[in-house]
BASE-338068 format. One line per field, with one value per residue (C-alpha): residue number from 1; residue in one letter; x, y, z. Coordinates in Angstrom, 1 decimal. Each point is the difference from the previous one (the first is absolute). Layout:
REM BASE-338068
k [NUM; ...] .
r [A; ...] .
x [X; ...] .
y [Y; ...] .
z [Z; ...] .
REM end
This chain:
REM BASE-338068
k [1; 2; 3; 4; 5; 6; 7; 8; 9; 10; 11; 12; 13; 14; 15; 16; 17; 18; 19; 20; 21; 22; 23; 24; 25; 26; 27; 28; 29; 30; 31; 32; 33; 34; 35; 36; 37; 38; 39; 40; 41; 42; 43; 44; 45; 46; 47; 48; 49; 50; 51; 52; 53; 54; 55; 56; 57; 58; 59; 60; 61; 62; 63; 64; 65; 66; 67; 68; 69; 70; 71; 72; 73; 74; 75; 76; 77; 78; 79; 80; 81; 82; 83; 84; 85; 86; 87; 88; 89; 90; 91; 92; 93; 94; 95; 96; 97; 98; 99; 100; 101; 102; 103; 104; 105; 106; 107; 108; 109; 110; 111; 112; 113; 114; 115; 116; 117; 118; 119; 120; 121; 122; 123] .
r [X; X; X; X; X; X; X; X; X; X; X; X; X; X; X; X; X; X; X; X; X; X; X; X; X; X; X; X; X; X; X; X; X; X; X; X; X; X; X; X; X; X; X; X; X; X; X; X; X; X; X; X; X; X; X; X; X; X; X; X; X; X; X; X; X; X; X; X; X; X; X; X; X; X; X; X; X; X; X; X; X; X; X; X; X; X; X; X; X; X; X; X; X; X; X; X; X; X; X; X; X; X; X; X; X; X; X; X; X; X; X; X; X; X; X; X; X; X; X; X; X; X; X] .
x [-95.4; -1.2; -1.5; -3.5; 0.2; 0.3; -0.1; -1.7; 0.0; 0.6; -0.6; 1.5; 1.1; -0.7; 2.3; 2.9; 2.8; -0.8; 3.6; 0.6; 2.2; 3.3; -0.6; -0.6; -1.3; -3.0; -0.5; -0.5; -3.9; 0.5; -3.2; -3.1; -3.3; -0.7; 3.6; 1.0; 3.7; -0.1; 3.5; 0.7; 2.1; 0.0; 1.5; 1.1; 2.3; -0.1; 3.3; 2.0; -2.9; -1.4; -2.0; 0.8; 0.0; -3.4; -1.4; 1.7; -2.0; -3.8; 0.7; 0.7; -2.8; -2.5; 1.7; 1.4; 3.2; 2.2; 2.5; 1.2; 3.3; 1.2; 0.8; 2.8; -2.1; -1.5; -3.1; -0.6; -1.4; -2.5; -1.3; -3.2; -1.5; -2.8; -4.2; -1.2; -1.5; 3.7; 1.3; -2.2; 0.5; 3.5; -0.5; -2.2; 2.6; 3.1; -2.5; -0.7; 1.6; 0.7; 3.3; 3.2; 1.7; -1.8; -1.8; -0.7; -1.5; -0.6; 0.1; -1.9; -0.8; -2.3; 0.3; 0.1; 1.9; 3.2; 0.8; 3.7; 0.5; 0.6; -1.1; 1.0; 3.2; 1.6; 3.3] .
y [101.3; 3.1; 2.9; -1.3; -3.3; -2.1; 2.9; -1.1; 1.1; -1.4; 0.1; 0.8; -2.4; -0.1; -0.9; 2.1; 1.0; 3.4; 1.0; -0.5; -1.9; -1.0; 1.4; 3.8; 2.0; 1.6; 2.8; -2.6; -0.8; -2.2; 0.1; 1.2; -2.5; -0.2; 1.5; -1.4; -0.2; 1.1; -1.8; 1.3; 0.2; 3.1; -0.3; 2.5; 3.0; 0.2; 0.5; 3.3; 1.9; 0.8; -3.0; -1.3; 3.4; 0.8; -3.6; 0.7; 3.5; -1.2; -3.3; 2.4; 2.3; -2.7; -0.9; -3.7; -1.5; -2.3; 0.2; 1.2; -1.0; -0.4; -3.7; -1.2; -0.7; 3.5; 0.0; 0.9; -1.8; 1.6; -1.5; 1.7; -0.8; 2.0; 0.2; -1.7; 3.3; 2.1; -3.1; -0.3; 3.6; -0.2; -3.2; 2.2; 2.8; -2.2; -0.8; 3.3; 2.4; 2.4; -2.1; 1.3; -2.1; -1.6; -3.4; -2.8; -2.3; -1.0; -3.4; -0.3; -2.2; 0.9; -2.3; 1.1; 2.5; -1.4; 3.6; -0.5; 3.6; 3.4; 2.7; -0.2; -0.3; 0.8; -2.3] .
z [61.7; -2.1; 1.5; -1.0; 1.3; 3.1; 2.5; 3.2; 3.3; 3.0; 3.7; 3.3; 2.0; 3.8; 2.4; -1.6; 3.0; 1.2; 0.6; -3.8; -2.4; 2.2; 2.8; -1.6; 3.2; 1.6; -3.1; -2.4; -0.7; -2.3; -3.2; 1.2; -0.8; -3.9; -1.0; -3.5; -1.6; -3.4; -1.6; -3.0; -3.3; -2.3; -3.6; -2.6; 0.2; 3.4; 1.3; -0.1; -0.4; 4.2; 0.0; 3.8; 1.1; -1.5; 1.3; 3.4; 0.0; -1.1; 2.5; 2.6; -0.9; 0.6; 3.1; -0.8; 1.0; -2.0; -2.8; -3.5; -1.9; -3.4; -1.2; -2.3; -2.9; 0.0; 1.6; 3.4; 2.6; 2.5; 3.6; 1.6; 3.2; 1.3; 0.0; -3.3; -1.4; 0.1; -1.1; -3.5; 0.0; -0.4; -2.3; -2.2; 0.0; -1.0; -2.9; -0.9; -2.8; 2.9; 1.1; -1.1; -2.9; -2.2; 1.7; -1.8; 1.8; 4.2; 0.7; 3.7; 3.0; 3.1; 2.9; 3.7; 1.9; 1.9; 1.8; -1.0; -0.5; 1.9; -2.6; -4.0; -1.1; -3.6; -0.4] .
REM end
């Protein structure tokens, strides 16, 4: 779905197991109420230009958790979770001219956070 189409946000569902996925332990806190998840694919000249590491730095600066990785088709996948304001700030940055390389388009979906990450990683 195109960046300007089909964006939606979900709500955190109550009743989540506080031990986390698979009994992740006491330091796993899960998503906060109102946290959202961004699932995005970034297309353009975004591999081999430091895009993943700049994205990881921006996400960490915003206090987000998640993952950024190169895909076989030359695009980059970004999954980020946190407060809506910070997640939307990352999405705005991904679509801006401030990223390394050249972003041609961003396909994104917003949904309820799942709390599946600790920190933000680049693969």
